[in-house]
C-alpha positions as CSV (number, residue, x, y, z in Angstrom):
1,M,12.7,-28.4,-16.0
2,S,11.6,-28.4,-12.3
3,K,10.4,-25.2,-10.8
4,T,12.0,-24.2,-7.5
5,G,10.8,-21.6,-5.1
6,R,12.9,-18.7,-4.0
7,L,12.8,-15.6,-1.8
8,T,14.0,-12.3,-3.1
9,T,13.8,-8.6,-1.9
10,H,14.7,-5.1,-2.8
11,V,14.7,-1.8,-1.0
12,L,13.8,1.6,-2.4
13,D,14.6,4.9,-0.5
14,T,11.5,6.9,-1.1
15,A,12.9,10.0,0.6
16,L,15.8,10.1,-1.9
17,G,14.0,8.6,-4.8
18,K,16.5,5.9,-5.4
19,P,17.6,2.3,-4.5
20,A,18.8,1.8,-1.0
21,A,22.4,0.6,-1.6
22,G,24.4,-1.1,1.1
23,L,21.5,-1.8,3.5
24,R,22.0,-4.9,5.7
25,I,19.2,-7.5,5.8
26,D,19.0,-10.6,8.1
27,L,16.8,-13.5,7.1
28,Y,15.5,-15.8,9.8
29,R,13.4,-19.0,9.8
30,L,10.9,-19.1,12.6
31,D,10.2,-22.4,14.3
32,G,7.9,-22.1,17.3
33,G,9.6,-19.6,19.6
34,E,13.0,-20.1,18.0
35,R,14.6,-17.8,15.3
36,Q,17.3,-19.4,13.2
37,L,19.6,-17.1,11.2
38,I,19.7,-18.2,7.6
39,R,21.7,-15.4,6.0
40,T,22.9,-11.9,6.3
41,V,23.3,-9.8,3.1
42,R,23.6,-6.3,1.9
43,T,21.7,-4.7,-1.0
44,N,23.7,-3.8,-4.2
45,S,23.7,-0.4,-6.0
46,D,20.3,-1.3,-7.4
47,G,18.8,-1.9,-3.9
48,R,18.6,-5.6,-4.7
49,V,20.4,-8.6,-3.3
50,D,22.6,-10.4,-5.9
51,D,21.3,-13.9,-5.2
52,P,18.0,-15.2,-3.8
53,L,17.8,-14.9,0.0
54,A,16.7,-18.6,0.1
55,E,16.0,-21.2,-2.5
56,G,16.1,-25.0,-3.0
57,A,16.3,-27.1,0.1
58,E,16.6,-24.0,2.6
59,F,13.4,-22.6,1.2
60,A,10.5,-24.5,2.8
61,A,6.9,-23.6,3.8
62,G,6.8,-22.0,7.2
63,H,7.3,-18.6,8.8
64,Y,10.1,-16.2,8.1
65,E,11.4,-12.9,9.3
66,L,13.4,-10.3,7.4
67,V,15.2,-7.7,9.5
68,F,16.1,-4.5,7.6
69,H,18.9,-2.5,9.3
70,A,17.3,0.8,8.3
71,G,18.8,3.1,11.0
72,D,22.4,2.2,10.0
73,Y,21.5,2.8,6.3
74,L,19.7,6.1,6.9
75,R,22.6,7.4,9.0
76,A,25.1,6.3,6.3
77,V,23.2,8.4,3.6
78,G,23.1,11.4,5.9
79,A,19.5,11.4,6.9
80,S,18.6,13.7,9.8
81,L,17.5,11.2,12.5
82,S,16.5,11.6,16.1
83,E,18.3,9.5,18.7
84,P,17.0,7.0,19.1
85,A,15.9,6.8,15.5
86,F,12.2,6.5,14.9
87,L,13.0,3.5,12.6
88,D,16.1,1.5,13.4
89,L,15.4,-2.2,12.8
90,I,12.4,-3.1,10.7
91,P,11.3,-6.7,11.2
92,L,8.9,-8.1,8.6
93,R,7.3,-11.5,9.5
94,F,5.6,-13.4,6.8
95,G,4.6,-17.0,5.8
96,I,5.5,-19.2,2.9
97,A,2.7,-21.4,1.9
98,D,4.0,-22.8,-1.4
99,A,7.8,-23.4,-1.4
100,A,7.6,-24.0,-5.2
101,S,6.7,-20.3,-5.8
102,H,8.7,-17.1,-6.0
103,Y,8.1,-14.8,-3.0
104,H,9.4,-11.3,-3.5
105,V,9.2,-9.1,-0.3
106,P,10.3,-5.4,-1.1
107,L,10.6,-2.6,1.3
108,L,9.9,1.1,0.5
109,L,11.7,3.1,3.1
110,S,12.0,6.7,4.5
111,P,13.2,7.9,7.8
112,Y,9.7,8.0,9.3
113,G,7.8,5.3,7.4
114,Y,7.9,2.2,5.4
115,S,5.7,-0.1,3.5
116,T,5.9,-3.7,2.0
117,Y,3.9,-6.0,-0.2
118,R,4.2,-9.3,-1.9
119,G,5.8,-8.5,-5.2
120,S,6.5,-10.6,-8.3
């Protein structure tokens, strides 16, 4: 069986202590100065995306960007936000060195802060 790489994510709302359901995420591949949209998805009730964001032929070594639409999500769950919101769009740029590996890029989110890491 051949091993193929893939990109996954999940989002946890640390202010509410639960998964961030319904949060929009855009995935871009970066090539020089160009950004190519690969896919737009929404998180499920577990804060995850049902399928990998990228895998197989569309998952190659290179630079990528995930854009998390945090402001829309936070407004939808009733968070008290300033206008403009402190966090609206959260872009995460990262590199894929080994396209045969699993890259998991989660986001821990609150109205005034976030963190990320390479998960498993």
